[in-house]
C-alpha positions in Angstrom: 21.8 -3.6 -9.8 18.2 -4.8 -9.6 15.4 -2.7 -8.4 14.3 -3.6 -4.9 10.6 -3.3 -5.8 10.2 -4.6 -9.3 13.4 -6.5 -9.8 14.0 -4.6 -13.1 17.3 -2.8 -13.9 17.9 0.1 -11.6 21.3 1.2 -12.7 24.9 0.7 -11.6 24.7 2.3 -8.1 20.9 2.6 -7.7 18.7 0.2 -5.7 15.4 1.6 -7.1 14.6 2.1 -10.7 13.2 5.4 -12.0 9.6 4.1 -12.3 9.5 2.8 -8.8 11.1 5.8 -7.4 8.3 7.9 -9.1 5.6 5.8 -7.4 7.3 6.1 -4.0 7.7 9.8 -4.3 4.1 10.3 -5.3 2.9 8.2 -2.4 5.2 10.0 0.1 4.0 13.5 -1.0 0.3 12.8 -1.6 -0.9 10.1 0.7 -3.3 11.3 3.3 -3.7 14.6 1.6 -5.6 13.4 -1.4 -8.3 10.7 -1.8 -7.8 7.4 -3.8 -9.3 9.0 -7.0 -7.0 11.9 -6.9 -4.0 9.7 -6.2 -4.9 7.5 -9.2 -5.1 10.7 -11.4 -1.6 11.7 -10.2 -0.3 8.3 -11.2 -1.9 8.5 -14.6 -0.6 12.1 -15.1 2.9 10.8 -14.6 2.4 8.1 -17.2 2.3 5.2 -14.7 0.0 2.3 -15.3 -1.8 0.1 -12.8 0.7 -2.8 -13.0 3.7 -0.6 -12.3 2.0 1.0 -9.4 0.7 -2.2 -7.9 4.2 -3.9 -8.2 5.6 -1.1 -5.9 2.7 -0.8 -3.5 2.6 -4.6 -2.9 6.3 -5.3 -2.7 7.1 -7.0 0.6 10.6 -6.0 1.8 12.2 -7.6 4.8 8.7 -8.8 6.2 7.9 -5.1 6.8 4.5 -3.5 5.9 4.1 -2.8 2.2 3.7 0.6 0.8 0.0 -0.1 0.3 -0.2 -0.9 4.1 1.4 2.4 4.9 -0.9 4.2 2.5 -4.0 2.6 3.9 -2.9 3.3 7.4 -2.3 7.0 6.7 -5.5 7.4 4.8 -7.6 5.6 7.5 -6.0 7.8 10.2 -6.8 11.0 8.2 -10.4 9.8 7.8 -10.7 9.1 11.5 -9.2 12.4 12.5 -11.6 14.3 10.2 -14.5 12.5 12.0 -13.1 13.6 15.4 -11.7 10.3 16.5 -8.1 9.4 17.2 -6.3 7.8 14.3 -4.3 4.9 15.7 -4.1 2.5 12.7 -0.4 1.6 12.2 1.0 0.1 9.0 1.7 -3.0 11.1 -2.0 -3.3 12.0 -3.0 -3.0 8.4 -0.4 -5.8 7.5 -1.6 -8.0 10.2 -5.2 -7.7 9.0 -4.2 -8.2 5.4 -2.2 -11.3 6.2 -5.0 -12.7 8.4 -7.6 -12.3 5.7 -5.3 -13.8 3.1 -4.7 -16.9 5.2 -8.3 -17.6 5.9 -7.6 -17.4 9.6 -10.1 -18.3 12.3 -12.9 -15.8 12.7 -13.6 -15.4 9.0 -16.1 -17.3 6.9 -17.1 -17.3 3.2 -20.4 -16.3 1.6 -23.0 -18.9 2.3 -21.3 -20.3 5.3 -22.7 -19.9 8.8 -20.7 -17.9 11.3 -19.0 -20.1 14.0 -20.9 -20.4 17.3 
């Protein structure tokens, strides 16, 4: 079978390869509890490189929020809670913003352009 995330070989009955499973496990156990720098250090300590991690974090499965969207949501909510505000950022909200920015949707402009009136 092919890995759901990286499309590499996962094994006969597995749907996720060992490398991608490691990334997922680290994110599930560390996200929201450590900052970005510590999370990167954990990935490095496990022998994972940026390309491997990015492939898993950015995989879009069934038009659902990516793992990076979930991670961003969790970290934003933890930050808001530590500042005494309610954390209400959902992974779907993060995905919607990410897709809106990528498509150059209305309400955004580039450097040097004047904002719309």
